N, CA, C and O atoms as a GROMACS GRO file, in nm:
protein
  276
    1VAL      N    1   1.174  -0.346  -0.008
    1VAL     CA    2   1.130  -0.231  -0.083
    1VAL      C    3   1.177  -0.247  -0.227
    1VAL      O    4   1.294  -0.278  -0.251
    2GLY      N    5   1.088  -0.227  -0.322
    2GLY     CA    6   1.123  -0.235  -0.462
    2GLY      C    7   1.064  -0.118  -0.539
    2GLY      O    8   0.955  -0.071  -0.507
    3PHE      N    9   1.137  -0.072  -0.640
    3PHE     CA   10   1.091   0.039  -0.724
    3PHE      C   11   1.133   0.008  -0.866
    3PHE      O   12   1.251  -0.018  -0.892
    4ARG      N   13   1.038   0.012  -0.959
    4ARG     CA   14   1.075  -0.018  -1.098
    4ARG      C   15   0.983   0.055  -1.195
    4ARG      O   16   0.876   0.104  -1.158
    5GLN      N   17   1.029   0.062  -1.320
    5GLN     CA   18   0.951   0.121  -1.427
    5GLN      C   19   0.925   0.014  -1.532
    5GLN      O   20   1.016  -0.060  -1.570
    6TYR      N   21   0.801   0.004  -1.579
    6TYR     CA   22   0.765  -0.092  -1.684
    6TYR      C   23   0.637  -0.047  -1.752
    6TYR      O   24   0.549   0.010  -1.688
    7ASN      N   25   0.626  -0.071  -1.882
    7ASN     CA   26   0.504  -0.041  -1.959
    7ASN      C   27   0.443   0.095  -1.924
    7ASN      O   28   0.323   0.104  -1.896
    8ASN      N   29   0.523   0.200  -1.924
    8ASN     CA   30   0.477   0.336  -1.892
    8ASN      C   31   0.420   0.349  -1.751
    8ASN      O   32   0.332   0.432  -1.727
    9LYS      N   33   0.468   0.269  -1.659
    9LYS     CA   34   0.425   0.278  -1.520
    9LYS      C   35   0.547   0.281  -1.428
    9LYS      O   36   0.653   0.225  -1.459
   10LEU      N   37   0.530   0.346  -1.315
   10LEU     CA   38   0.625   0.338  -1.205
   10LEU      C   39   0.558   0.256  -1.096
   10LEU      O   40   0.441   0.278  -1.066
   11ALA      N   41   0.631   0.165  -1.037
   11ALA     CA   42   0.572   0.078  -0.934
   11ALA      C   43   0.661   0.077  -0.810
   11ALA      O   44   0.783   0.064  -0.819
   12LEU      N   45   0.599   0.090  -0.696
   12LEU     CA   46   0.666   0.084  -0.567
   12LEU      C   47   0.601  -0.028  -0.487
   12LEU      O   48   0.479  -0.034  -0.476
   13THR      N   49   0.683  -0.116  -0.431
   13THR     CA   50   0.633  -0.225  -0.348
   13THR      C   51   0.709  -0.226  -0.216
   13THR      O   52   0.831  -0.219  -0.213
   14VAL      N   53   0.634  -0.235  -0.109
   14VAL     CA   54   0.693  -0.247   0.025
   14VAL      C   55   0.630  -0.370   0.089
   14VAL      O   56   0.508  -0.382   0.095
   15LYS      N   57   0.713  -0.462   0.137
   15LYS     CA   58   0.658  -0.581   0.202
   15LYS      C   59   0.741  -0.617   0.324
   15LYS      O   60   0.860  -0.586   0.334
   16ASP      N   61   0.674  -0.685   0.417
   16ASP     CA   62   0.743  -0.731   0.537
   16ASP      C   63   0.690  -0.869   0.576
   16ASP      O   64   0.592  -0.916   0.519
   17ASN      N   65   0.755  -0.931   0.670
   17ASN     CA   66   0.708  -1.061   0.719
   17ASN      C   67   0.665  -1.049   0.865
   17ASN      O   68   0.684  -1.140   0.945
   18GLY      N   69   0.606  -0.934   0.897
   18GLY     CA   70   0.563  -0.906   1.033
   18GLY      C   71   0.433  -0.975   1.070
   18GLY      O   72   0.399  -1.080   1.015
   19HIS      N   73   0.362  -0.917   1.165
   19HIS     CA   74   0.239  -0.976   1.218
   19HIS      C   75   0.122  -0.968   1.122
   19HIS      O   76   0.032  -1.052   1.126
   20GLY      N   77   0.122  -0.866   1.035
   20GLY     CA   78   0.008  -0.847   0.945
   20GLY      C   79  -0.114  -0.800   1.020
   20GLY      O   80  -0.110  -0.781   1.142
   21PHE      N   81  -0.224  -0.782   0.947
   21PHE     CA   82  -0.349  -0.739   1.009
   21PHE      C   83  -0.465  -0.783   0.922
   21PHE      O   84  -0.446  -0.817   0.805
   22ASP      N   85  -0.583  -0.783   0.978
   22ASP     CA   86  -0.704  -0.824   0.908
   22ASP      C   87  -0.760  -0.704   0.833
   22ASP      O   88  -0.808  -0.610   0.895
   23LEU      N   89  -0.755  -0.707   0.700
   23LEU     CA   90  -0.804  -0.596   0.619
   23LEU      C   91  -0.954  -0.574   0.633
   23LEU      O   92  -1.003  -0.464   0.610
   24ALA      N   93  -1.027  -0.678   0.670
   24ALA     CA   94  -1.172  -0.667   0.684
   24ALA      C   95  -1.214  -0.604   0.816
   24ALA      O   96  -1.331  -0.570   0.835
   25GLU      N   97  -1.120  -0.589   0.908
   25GLU     CA   98  -1.154  -0.532   1.038
   25GLU      C   99  -1.200  -0.388   1.022
   25GLU      O  100  -1.129  -0.305   0.964
   26LYS      N  101  -1.317  -0.360   1.072
   26LYS     CA  102  -1.377  -0.227   1.056
   26LYS      C  103  -1.289  -0.119   1.120
   26LYS      O  104  -1.247  -0.131   1.235
   27GLY      N  105  -1.263  -0.014   1.044
   27GLY     CA  106  -1.189   0.100   1.095
   27GLY      C  107  -1.038   0.084   1.097
   27GLY      O  108  -0.969   0.169   1.154
   28ILE      N  109  -0.984  -0.021   1.038
   28ILE     CA  110  -0.840  -0.046   1.046
   28ILE      C  111  -0.761   0.071   0.987
   28ILE      O  112  -0.654   0.104   1.039
   29PHE      N  113  -0.810   0.134   0.881
   29PHE     CA  114  -0.735   0.243   0.820
   29PHE      C  115  -0.747   0.373   0.898
   29PHE      O  116  -0.655   0.454   0.896
   30GLN      N  117  -0.858   0.395   0.965
   30GLN     CA  118  -0.874   0.516   1.046
   30GLN      C  119  -0.790   0.508   1.174
   30GLN      O  120  -0.744   0.612   1.222
   31ARG      N  121  -0.771   0.390   1.228
   31ARG     CA  122  -0.697   0.374   1.353
   31ARG      C  123  -0.546   0.371   1.333
   31ARG      O  124  -0.471   0.365   1.430
   32SER      N  125  -0.501   0.375   1.212
   32SER     CA  126  -0.360   0.354   1.186
   32SER      C  127  -0.273   0.472   1.227
   32SER      O  128  -0.152   0.471   1.201
   33GLY      N  129  -0.330   0.572   1.289
   33GLY     CA  130  -0.250   0.685   1.334
   33GLY      C  131  -0.197   0.769   1.219
   33GLY      O  132  -0.096   0.838   1.233
   34GLY      N  133  -0.265   0.763   1.105
   34GLY     CA  134  -0.222   0.840   0.990
   34GLY      C  135  -0.129   0.764   0.898
   34GLY      O  136  -0.109   0.806   0.784
   35GLY      N  137  -0.071   0.655   0.944
   35GLY     CA  138   0.024   0.580   0.863
   35GLY      C  139  -0.036   0.530   0.734
   35GLY      O  140  -0.006   0.584   0.628
   36VAL      N  141  -0.119   0.428   0.740
   36VAL     CA  142  -0.179   0.370   0.621
   36VAL      C  143  -0.277   0.468   0.558
   36VAL      O  144  -0.275   0.488   0.436
   37ALA      N  145  -0.363   0.530   0.638
   37ALA     CA  146  -0.461   0.624   0.584
   37ALA      C  147  -0.392   0.742   0.515
   37ALA      O  148  -0.435   0.785   0.408
   38GLY      N  149  -0.286   0.793   0.576
   38GLY     CA  150  -0.212   0.904   0.516
   38GLY      C  151  -0.144   0.864   0.387
   38GLY      O  152  -0.141   0.941   0.290
   39MET      N  153  -0.089   0.745   0.384
   39MET     CA  154  -0.023   0.695   0.264
   39MET      C  155  -0.123   0.680   0.150
   39MET      O  156  -0.095   0.720   0.037
   40ILE      N  157  -0.240   0.623   0.178
   40ILE     CA  158  -0.343   0.605   0.076
   40ILE      C  159  -0.386   0.741   0.021
   40ILE      O  160  -0.402   0.757  -0.100
   41GLU      N  161  -0.405   0.837   0.108
   41GLU     CA  162  -0.445   0.970   0.064
   41GLU      C  163  -0.338   1.034  -0.026
   41GLU      O  164  -0.372   1.096  -0.126
   42ARG      N  165  -0.213   1.019   0.008
   42ARG     CA  166  -0.105   1.075  -0.075
   42ARG      C  167  -0.099   1.007  -0.212
   42ARG      O  168  -0.075   1.073  -0.313
   43VAL      N  169  -0.119   0.877  -0.214
   43VAL     CA  170  -0.121   0.805  -0.342
   43VAL      C  171  -0.236   0.856  -0.428
   43VAL      O  172  -0.216   0.882  -0.547
   44ARG      N  173  -0.352   0.870  -0.371
   44ARG     CA  174  -0.468   0.921  -0.446
   44ARG      C  175  -0.442   1.061  -0.499
   44ARG      O  176  -0.472   1.091  -0.614
   45MET      N  177  -0.387   1.147  -0.414
   45MET     CA  178  -0.360   1.285  -0.454
   45MET      C  179  -0.259   1.293  -0.568
   45MET      O  180  -0.263   1.386  -0.648
   46SER      N  181  -0.169   1.197  -0.576
   46SER     CA  182  -0.066   1.199  -0.680
   46SER      C  183  -0.109   1.122  -0.805
   46SER      O  184  -0.031   1.107  -0.899
   47GLY      N  185  -0.234   1.074  -0.807
   47GLY     CA  186  -0.286   1.005  -0.924
   47GLY      C  187  -0.250   0.857  -0.931
   47GLY      O  188  -0.265   0.795  -1.036
   48GLY      N  189  -0.202   0.802  -0.822
   48GLY     CA  190  -0.162   0.662  -0.822
   48GLY      C  191  -0.273   0.567  -0.782
   48GLY      O  192  -0.380   0.608  -0.739
   49LYS      N  193  -0.244   0.439  -0.798
   49LYS     CA  194  -0.334   0.333  -0.754
   49LYS      C  195  -0.261   0.249  -0.651
   49LYS      O  196  -0.140   0.232  -0.659
   50TRP      N  197  -0.334   0.197  -0.554
   50TRP     CA  198  -0.272   0.122  -0.445
   50TRP      C  199  -0.344  -0.010  -0.423
   50TRP      O  200  -0.460  -0.029  -0.460
   51GLN      N  201  -0.270  -0.101  -0.361
   51GLN     CA  202  -0.325  -0.231  -0.322
   51GLN      C  203  -0.253  -0.275  -0.195
   51GLN      O  204  -0.131  -0.262  -0.185
   52ILE      N  205  -0.327  -0.326  -0.100
   52ILE     CA  206  -0.269  -0.378   0.024
   52ILE      C  207  -0.312  -0.523   0.040
   52ILE      O  208  -0.430  -0.556   0.029
   53GLU      N  209  -0.214  -0.609   0.066
   53GLU     CA  210  -0.240  -0.749   0.095
   53GLU      C  211  -0.182  -0.776   0.234
   53GLU      O  212  -0.065  -0.745   0.260
   54SER      N  213  -0.261  -0.832   0.321
   54SER     CA  214  -0.214  -0.861   0.456
   54SER      C  215  -0.304  -0.966   0.518
   54SER      O  216  -0.414  -0.993   0.471
   55GLY      N  217  -0.256  -1.025   0.622
   55GLY     CA  218  -0.334  -1.121   0.697
   55GLY      C  219  -0.263  -1.152   0.827
   55GLY      O  220  -0.140  -1.149   0.834
   56ALA      N  221  -0.338  -1.180   0.928
   56ALA     CA  222  -0.281  -1.209   1.059
   56ALA      C  223  -0.175  -1.318   1.047
   56ALA      O  224  -0.202  -1.427   0.998
   57GLY      N  225  -0.056  -1.288   1.093
   57GLY     CA  226   0.053  -1.384   1.095
   57GLY      C  227   0.128  -1.402   0.965
   57GLY      O  228   0.217  -1.487   0.957
   58ARG      N  229   0.095  -1.325   0.860
   58ARG     CA  230   0.165  -1.345   0.734
   58ARG      C  231   0.224  -1.218   0.673
   58ARG      O  232   0.258  -1.218   0.554
   59GLY      N  233   0.236  -1.113   0.749
   59GLY     CA  234   0.299  -0.991   0.698
   59GLY      C  235   0.207  -0.908   0.611
   59GLY      O  236   0.088  -0.934   0.600
   60THR      N  237   0.268  -0.805   0.550
   60THR     CA  238   0.193  -0.710   0.470
   60THR      C  239   0.270  -0.675   0.344
   60THR      O  240   0.392  -0.667   0.346
   61ARG      N  241   0.198  -0.656   0.235
   61ARG     CA  242   0.257  -0.611   0.109
   61ARG      C  243   0.173  -0.494   0.059
   61ARG      O  244   0.051  -0.505   0.044
   62ILE      N  245   0.239  -0.383   0.035
   62ILE     CA  246   0.173  -0.262  -0.017
   62ILE      C  247   0.231  -0.234  -0.152
   62ILE      O  248   0.353  -0.221  -0.167
   63SER      N  249   0.144  -0.223  -0.254
   63SER     CA  250   0.188  -0.195  -0.390
   63SER      C  251   0.123  -0.066  -0.437
   63SER      O  252   0.003  -0.045  -0.417
   64VAL      N  253   0.202   0.019  -0.498
   64VAL     CA  254   0.155   0.147  -0.550
   64VAL      C  255   0.206   0.160  -0.693
   64VAL      O  256   0.320   0.124  -0.722
   65SER      N  257   0.123   0.212  -0.784
   65SER     CA  258   0.170   0.235  -0.920
   65SER      C  259   0.115   0.367  -0.972
   65SER      O  260   0.008   0.413  -0.934
   66TRP      N  261   0.193   0.426  -1.062
   66TRP     CA  262   0.157   0.550  -1.129
   66TRP      C  263   0.178   0.534  -1.278
   66TRP      O  264   0.277   0.475  -1.321
   67GLU      N  265   0.086   0.586  -1.358
   67GLU     CA  266   0.102   0.588  -1.503
   67GLU      C  267   0.195   0.703  -1.540
   67GLU      O  268   0.182   0.814  -1.489
   68CYS      N  269   0.289   0.676  -1.628
   68CYS     CA  270   0.380   0.779  -1.678
   68CYS      C  271   0.319   0.838  -1.805
   68CYS      O  272   0.275   0.764  -1.893
   69VAL      N  273   0.317   0.968  -1.813
   69VAL     CA  274   0.263   1.032  -1.932
   69VAL      C  275   0.368   1.112  -2.003
   69VAL      O  276   0.340   1.174  -2.106
   0.00000   0.00000   0.00000
């Protein structure tokens, strides 16, 4: 887990070396039991931007950033 401020932005990064998942798999965000889908919705509601990188067997990295005004 990392949290930093740079160039008028706040950035949060969470990564693991777990099993990962296929981002192209249809419905992956709806089936997440609210975890990923809920997190994305909260980021959107707070004005942030998100990015998820993952793949089978290579873990997951979730990055979120917010502009500071």
